[in-house]
C-alpha positions in Angstrom: 11.2 -12.9 10.8 8.8 -13.5 13.7 5.8 -11.2 14.4 6.0 -9.1 17.7 2.1 -9.2 19.4 2.9 -7.3 22.4 3.1 -4.5 19.8 -0.5 -4.9 19.4 -1.1 -4.8 24.0 -2.3 -1.1 23.8 -4.4 -1.3 20.6 -6.2 -4.3 21.7 -6.8 -3.3 25.9 -8.4 0.4 24.1 -10.4 -1.7 21.3 -11.4 -5.1 23.0 -14.9 -4.0 24.3 -15.6 -1.1 21.7 -18.3 -1.6 19.7 -17.5 -1.0 15.8 -14.1 -2.0 17.1 -13.2 -4.3 13.8 -11.9 -1.7 11.5 -9.9 0.6 14.1 -8.4 -2.5 15.1 -7.0 -3.6 11.5 -5.9 0.4 11.3 -4.0 0.2 14.1 -2.5 -3.1 13.8 -1.3 -2.2 10.2 0.2 1.1 11.7 2.3 -0.9 14.1 3.5 -3.7 11.4 3.2 -1.8 8.3 0.4 -4.3 7.0 -1.8 -7.4 8.7 0.2 -10.6 9.8 -1.9 -13.5 10.0 -0.5 -13.9 13.6 -2.2 -10.2 14.5 -5.4 -11.9 12.9 -5.3 -14.7 15.4 -4.4 -12.4 18.6 -7.4 -10.2 17.5 -9.6 -12.7 17.6 -8.2 -14.4 20.9 -8.6 -10.6 22.6 -11.4 -9.9 21.3 -13.7 -12.7 20.0 -13.7 -10.9 16.7 -14.3 -14.1 14.0 -11.3 -14.3 11.4 -13.6 -14.8 8.3 -15.2 -11.3 9.3 -11.7 -9.9 10.1 -10.3 -11.0 6.4 -13.3 -10.4 4.9 -13.1 -6.4 5.7 -9.4 -6.7 5.3 -9.6 -8.3 1.7 -12.7 -5.7 1.0 -11.4 -2.5 1.5 -7.9 -1.3 -0.6 -6.5 0.3 2.4 -5.4 -3.0 4.4 -2.1 -5.1 2.8 -2.1 -8.8 3.8 1.7 -8.7 2.6 4.2 -6.0 3.5 4.8 -3.0 1.5 8.0 -2.0 -0.7 9.8 1.2 1.2 8.8 3.6 -1.6 4.7 3.1 -2.5 4.3 4.2 -6.3 0.8 5.2 -6.9 -0.2 5.6 -10.6 -3.0 7.5 -11.4 -5.7 5.7 -13.7 -8.8 8.2 -13.7 -9.9 9.4 -16.8 -8.1 12.0 -17.0 -4.7 10.4 -16.8 -6.4 7.3 -18.5 -6.6 9.8 -21.6 -3.3 10.9 -21.3 -2.2 6.9 -21.6 -1.2 6.3 -17.9 -1.3 3.0 -18.8 2.1 2.9 -20.8 3.8 4.7 -18.1 2.5 2.2 -15.4 3.6 -0.6 -18.1 6.8 0.8 -18.5 7.5 1.3 -14.3 6.1 -2.6 -13.9 8.6 -4.0 -16.9 11.4 -1.7 -15.7 11.0 -3.1 -11.7 10.2 -6.5 -13.1 6.9 -6.5 -11.0 2.9 -6.8 -11.2 0.2 -3.7 -10.7 0.0 -4.6 -6.8 3.6 -6.5 -6.0 6.5 -5.4 -4.2 10.0 -5.5 -6.0 12.2 -8.5 -4.4 14.5 -5.4 -2.2 11.7 -4.2 -0.6 11.8 -0.7 -2.1 9.0 -0.2 -4.2 5.2 -1.2 -4.5 3.1 -0.5 -7.6 -0.3 0.2 -7.2 -2.8 1.4 -9.7 -5.6 3.9 -8.0 -8.4 5.7 -9.1 -7.6 9.4 -8.8 -5.2 10.9 -7.5 -7.2 14.4 -7.7 -4.7 16.4 -9.2 -6.2 15.6 -12.9 -4.5 19.2 -14.5 -1.0 17.6 -14.1 -2.1 14.4 -15.7 -0.8 12.0 -16.1 0.2 11.6 -12.3 2.2 9.4 -9.9 2.4 9.6 -6.1 5.5 8.1 -4.4 5.0 8.7 -0.8 4.1 12.2 -0.4 6.1 13.4 -3.2 3.6 14.4 -6.4 5.2 14.2 -10.4 2.9 15.3 -13.0 2.6 15.7 -17.0 4.7 12.1 -16.7 6.0 10.8 -20.0 7.3 6.5 -19.4 10.9 7.9 -19.6 10.4 10.3 -17.1 8.7 8.5 -14.9 11.4 5.8 -15.3 14.2 7.8 -14.5 12.8 8.8 -11.4 12.5 5.7 -10.5 15.9 5.0 -10.9 17.4 8.2 -9.3 15.1 7.0 -5.9 16.9 3.5 -6.3 20.5 5.3 -7.1 19.9 7.3 -4.7 19.0 3.7 -1.4 22.1 1.9 -2.8 24.4 4.8 -1.8 
């Protein structure tokens, strides 16, 4: 699907001559498209003169940036210490097996992206996952898979 680069015009106008504009430009671009399309890098380079190497370096260094589209539902699996000792790895593995993807990947239907994160900050609920803004705690592998299946079912209705 072609990327409508005109959507970036006001963002580029706002930041093109500002010092320290690289991260705000990448953040704004991702807000527009949901990820950083390669065509957007070329457009930013063309308008601002920022080097492609620098942009890709920042985009691949920071976990907040995506180079491919994410699923409609982003499943964040907490792998902090409290969750780790409560067997979150088994839960993550069960979800990945159910969805038939690897960590960081998106399902073929575009519904789910699963990401391992360092900490979600709700250790008393360990083990924890977040889907969008919703937090699910004290999980077992069976409960986690049930939540995923319920979301999928509601999306297919």
